[in-house]
C-alpha positions in Angstrom: 0.0 0.0 -0.3 0.9 3.6 -0.5 0.7 6.2 2.7 1.4 9.9 2.4 3.1 11.8 5.3 3.8 15.6 5.1 6.7 17.1 6.6 6.1 20.7 5.7 3.9 23.6 4.5 4.9 26.5 2.5 4.7 30.0 4.2 4.9 31.5 0.8 2.5 28.9 -1.4 1.0 26.0 -1.3 4.1 24.5 -1.9 4.1 20.8 0.4 7.4 18.4 1.1 6.2 15.1 2.1 7.3 11.5 2.3 5.9 8.7 0.2 6.0 5.2 1.7 5.4 2.2 -0.7 6.5 -1.5 -0.3 9.5 -1.0 -2.2 11.1 2.2 -0.4 10.7 5.9 1.0 10.0 8.9 -1.7 10.6 12.6 -0.9 8.3 14.7 -2.3 7.7 16.7 -4.5 9.1 14.0 -7.2 9.6 13.8 -10.5 8.9 10.2 -11.9 10.9 9.4 -15.1 8.9 7.5 -18.0 10.0 3.7 -18.4 7.1 3.2 -21.0 8.3 -0.3 -22.0 9.7 -1.4 -18.8 12.8 1.0 -19.8 13.8 4.8 -19.3 15.2 5.2 -22.7 18.9 5.1 -23.2 19.6 4.5 -19.5 20.7 1.2 -17.4 18.8 1.1 -14.0 22.1 1.4 -11.9 22.3 4.9 -13.5 18.8 5.2 -13.2 20.1 4.8 -9.0 22.6 7.0 -9.2 20.9 9.8 -9.9 18.5 8.9 -6.8 15.3 7.9 -9.0 13.3 7.0 -6.3 10.0 5.9 -8.4 9.6 5.4 -12.1 6.3 5.3 -14.6 5.4 2.5 -16.4 2.6 2.2 -19.3 -0.4 -0.7 -18.6 -1.0 -0.1 -22.8 2.5 -0.9 -24.1 3.5 -3.5 -21.4 -0.1 -5.2 -22.2 1.2 -5.6 -26.0 4.9 -6.3 -25.1 6.0 -8.6 -23.2 2.2 -9.6 -23.2 0.7 -10.5 -20.0 1.8 -14.0 -20.0 5.3 -12.8 -19.5 5.0 -10.5 -16.8 3.8 -13.2 -14.7 6.0 -15.7 -15.3 8.1 -13.0 -14.0 6.5 -12.0 -10.7 5.8 -8.9 -12.5 7.7 -5.9 -14.1 10.2 -5.2 -10.9 11.5 -8.4 -11.4 11.2 -8.2 -15.4 13.6 -5.3 -15.4 15.4 -5.8 -12.2 14.3 -2.7 -11.1 14.4 -2.5 -6.9 12.2 0.6 -5.8 8.9 1.8 -6.4 6.6 1.3 -9.8 3.8 4.0 -10.9 1.8 2.4 -14.0 -0.4 4.9 -15.8 -3.8 2.9 -17.0 -2.9 3.3 -20.4 -6.2 5.4 -20.8 -4.2 8.4 -22.7 -2.3 5.8 -24.7 -5.9 5.0 -25.8 -7.7 7.8 -26.4 -4.5 8.8 -28.4 -5.6 6.4 -30.9 -7.4 7.8 -34.0 -9.0 4.4 -35.0 -11.5 4.0 -31.4 -14.6 3.5 -30.6 -15.9 4.5 -27.2 -18.7 2.2 -25.1 -20.0 2.5 -21.9 -18.6 -0.6 -21.2 -14.9 -0.1 -22.2 -13.2 1.0 -25.5 -12.5 -0.8 -28.3 -9.6 0.0 -31.2 -7.1 -2.3 -33.1 -3.4 -2.7 -31.6 -1.2 -0.5 -33.4 1.6 -3.4 -33.3 -0.4 -5.8 -35.7 -3.9 -4.7 -35.9 -5.4 -7.2 -33.8 -8.8 -6.4 -32.4 -8.3 -5.1 -28.5 -11.2 -4.5 -26.1 -9.8 -2.6 -23.1 -12.3 -2.1 -20.3 -11.5 -0.7 -16.7 -11.2 -4.3 -15.3 -8.7 -5.3 -18.0 -6.9 -2.3 -17.1 -6.9 -3.4 -13.5 -5.7 -7.0 -14.1 -3.0 -5.8 -16.3 -1.5 -3.8 -13.8 -1.9 -6.8 -11.1 0.1 -8.5 -13.6 2.6 -5.7 -14.0 3.4 -5.6 -10.0 3.5 -1.8 -9.9 3.3 0.3 -6.3 1.0 1.9 -7.5 -2.0 1.7 -9.8 -4.5 4.3 -12.1 -8.0 4.1 -12.6 -8.9 4.1 -16.4 -10.1 7.2 -17.3 -11.1 8.8 -20.5 -8.8 11.5 -21.6 -10.5 14.0 -23.9 -9.1 15.9 -26.7 -8.2 19.5 -26.2 -11.1 21.2 -28.1 -13.3 18.9 -26.9 -17.1 20.4 -26.5 -18.4 20.9 -23.4 -21.3 18.7 -24.0 -18.8 15.5 -24.4 -16.5 16.8 -21.4 -20.0 16.2 -19.6 -20.9 13.1 -21.0 -16.9 11.9 -20.0 -17.2 13.0 -16.5 -19.4 10.8 -15.7 -18.2 7.9 -17.9 -14.8 8.3 -16.2 -16.7 8.5 -12.5 -18.5 5.1 -13.4 -15.2 3.7 -14.8 -13.8 4.5 -11.5 -16.1 2.6 -9.4 -15.6 -0.2 -11.5 -11.8 -0.2 -11.0 -12.1 -0.2 -7.4 -14.6 -2.7 -7.6 -12.1 -4.9 -10.1 -9.4 -3.9 -7.7 -11.0 -4.9 -4.4 -8.3 -7.4 -2.2 -5.2 -6.0 -3.8 -1.9 -4.5 -1.7 -1.4 -2.3 -4.7 -2.2 1.3 -4.3 -5.1 2.8 -6.5 -5.0 6.1 -7.5 -8.2 7.9 -9.2 -8.1 10.7 -11.9 -9.7 14.1 -12.1 -11.0 15.1 -15.2 -13.3 17.9 -16.9 -11.2 19.6 -19.4 -10.8 23.3 -19.3 -14.3 24.0 -17.4 -14.1 24.5 -14.2 -17.4 23.4 -13.2 -16.6 20.3 -14.6 -13.4 20.0 -12.7 -15.1 20.7 -9.5 -18.5 18.1 -10.1 -15.4 15.5 -11.5 -12.8 15.9 -8.0 -16.3 15.8 -6.1 -17.3 12.6 -7.4 -13.9 11.0 -8.0 -12.7 11.9 -4.4 -15.9 10.4 -2.8 -14.5 7.0 -3.3 -11.9 5.5 -1.5 -8.8 6.1 -3.7 -5.2 5.9 -1.7 -4.4 9.1 -3.9 -5.3 11.5 -6.6 -4.8 12.3 -10.2 -5.1 15.4 -12.3 -5.7 14.1 -15.8 -6.0 15.9 -19.0 -3.7 19.0 -18.8 -1.0 20.0 -21.0 -2.3 18.0 -24.0 -1.7 21.3 -26.3 -3.0 24.0 -24.6 -1.9 27.3 -23.7 0.2 27.4 -20.5 -1.8 30.2 -19.3 -4.9 27.6 -19.7 -3.0 25.6 -17.9 -2.1 27.4 -15.1 -5.6 28.7 -14.8 -6.9 24.7 -14.2 -4.3 23.8 -12.2 -5.1 26.6 -9.3 -8.6 26.0 -9.7 -8.2 22.8 -9.5 -5.7 21.3 -6.5 -7.3 22.6 -3.4 -10.4 20.1 -5.2 -8.1 17.2 -3.9 -8.0 15.9 -0.4 -4.8 17.5 1.4 -3.8 14.1 3.3 -3.8 12.1 -0.5 -1.1 11.9 -2.7 -1.6 14.6 -5.5 -0.5 13.9 -9.0 -0.2 16.0 -12.2 0.0 13.1 -14.8 2.5 13.9 -18.3 4.3 17.0 -17.4 8.0 17.7 -16.8 9.5 21.0 -18.1 10.8 23.5 -15.2 7.8 25.8 -15.8 5.0 23.7 -15.4 6.9 22.1 -12.5 7.1 25.1 -10.7 3.2 25.9 -11.7 2.4 22.9 -9.6 4.4 21.8 -6.7 3.2 26.3 -5.9 -0.3 24.8 -6.3 0.5 22.1 -3.7 1.1 19.4 -6.6 3.6 16.2 -4.8 4.2 13.9 -8.1 4.4 14.5 -12.0 6.2 12.3 -14.8 6.9 13.3 -18.4 9.2 11.5 -21.2 10.2 15.3 -21.9 14.0 15.2 -21.0 14.9 11.5 -22.8 12.8 13.0 -26.0 14.6 15.9 -26.0 17.8 14.1 -25.1 17.2 11.6 -28.6 16.6 14.6 -30.6 19.8 16.4 -29.6 18.1 19.1 -26.5 19.7 19.7 -23.5 17.7 21.3 -20.3 20.4 23.7 -18.3 20.3 26.4 -15.7 19.9 28.8 -18.3 17.4 27.5 -20.8 17.2 24.8 -23.9 20.4 24.3 -26.0 20.2 23.0 -29.4 23.5 20.5 -29.6 22.6 19.8 -33.5 23.8 23.4 -34.3 27.0 24.2 -35.6 27.9 26.6 -33.1 28.7 23.7 -30.9 31.4 22.2 -33.5 34.4 23.6 -31.8 32.8 24.1 -27.9 34.7 22.9 -25.6 32.9 23.3 -22.9 30.6 21.1 -21.2 26.5 20.6 -21.8 26.0 22.7 -18.8 28.6 24.9 -16.8 26.4 24.6 -13.5 26.1 20.8 -14.0 28.2 17.9 -12.3 26.5 15.0 -13.9 29.1 12.0 -15.3 28.2 13.6 -18.8 29.1 17.1 -18.2 31.9 16.8 -16.2 33.3 14.4 -19.0 32.6 15.5 -22.6 32.5 18.1 -24.4 29.7 20.1 -26.8 31.7 19.6 -29.6 31.9 15.7 -29.4 28.1 15.4 -28.6 27.6 17.6 -31.3 30.0 15.0 -33.7 27.9 12.0 -32.4 24.7 13.7 -33.0 25.4 14.8 -36.3 26.7 11.2 -37.2 24.1 9.7 -35.6 25.6 7.6 -33.2 23.1 6.6 -30.5 26.0 7.1 -27.7 25.3 11.1 -28.4 21.4 10.5 -27.5 22.3 8.5 -24.5 23.8 11.0 -23.2 21.6 13.7 -23.6 19.0 11.3 -22.0 21.3 10.7 -19.5 22.4 14.4 -18.5 18.7 15.5 -18.8 17.1 12.8 -16.4 20.1 14.4 -13.9 19.3 18.1 -14.5 15.6 17.1 -14.1 16.4 14.7 -10.4 18.8 17.9 -9.7 16.2 20.4 -10.1 13.3 18.8 -7.9 16.2 18.1 -5.3 16.8 22.4 -5.5 13.0 23.0 -5.2 12.5 20.7 -2.1 15.5 22.3 -0.6 14.0 26.1 -1.4 10.5 24.9 0.3 12.4 24.1 3.2 14.2 27.2 3.6 11.2 29.0 3.1 12.6 30.4 -0.5 10.6 29.2 -2.9 9.7 32.9 -4.4 13.4 33.5 -4.8 14.0 30.3 -6.4 11.8 31.0 -9.0 12.7 34.4 -9.7 16.3 33.0 -9.8 15.5 30.5 -12.8 13.7 33.7 -14.5 16.6 35.2 -14.3 18.9 32.7 -15.3 16.3 32.1 -18.4 15.3 28.7 -16.9 11.8 29.7 -17.5 10.1 32.4 -19.6 8.6 35.3 -17.9 4.8 33.9 -18.0 5.8 31.2 -15.5 5.5 34.3 -12.7 1.4 34.3 -13.4 1.6 30.8 -12.9 1.8 31.9 -9.4 -1.7 31.0 -7.7 -3.4 33.6 -7.3 -4.7 32.9 -3.9 -1.7 32.5 -2.7 -2.1 30.9 0.6 -5.9 30.8 -0.1 
């Protein structure tokens, strides 16, 4: 099971420090969870994740159901043994991946679609999602929900909120008797009253934690922060609060200052594979020709193994030749950067200098000026 202990609440905003206890260890919050969709954080060995002090990673039920399949996962006794990972795992229910498919049919019972691998017919239901996540053996499972398109009409979102609630009840019933923690997901699109309705319905159920879904899916930054600031207080303060699918420093800051404890994103490794580095002075494109003779490290303010060993020029060379090592090095650096960023963020909360930390990020170019607008208008509300 999972238990959250709140250690400190900020006097500057709604940020908080906590410790999450699972069967596989303790997790200091706020926490960034590297994404291991297919049972691997792309480009990194598990011992490298441990060296970066990653205490929890995310796996995806949908992709792991397709491959390696439930038979393999059951043979190995779950994903922990299969991928040789000794720490905590959270699994996405597969809802976002299913709803990102173009060829699908949404029914009250579940979602019909064809496998993107071989075209075979699949019928994903709340019960099947729970079965998959039990086979994976994650510490935290997510309820199966419907993530709507950013431009979905109010009428559609209203119907979707009801469907997500009914599916949540079915997930709880199917999950009954399991030691695995189960988190509910609040939806509602960009309509504040529908967010309120969804939160009231989902938090009335006995979930171990709660997530905000359907944000950072293509909408403007101001829309994300408006819904975020409105929605977090709708979640119980004694349970873990999870904002799904965010990983850029500006949105992390907005999330944490509003009281979010957990977040995940494919951003660091995806950017690394495309030649972009996260640094304390903003994003850097290592594919650019200006790096050809540059002896400096990726980030002067970073002491990770990549920045301590390799020059920008060398990594530029690797990328220009499409060598996999270049992508691996940047993926490692980007994960290291975000782990350090969140660690320093936690220290800033502990020392009551959160706003100074945020102002420094703005001054150094790590975040844009629009990020200052994200600071909750209610402050301590």
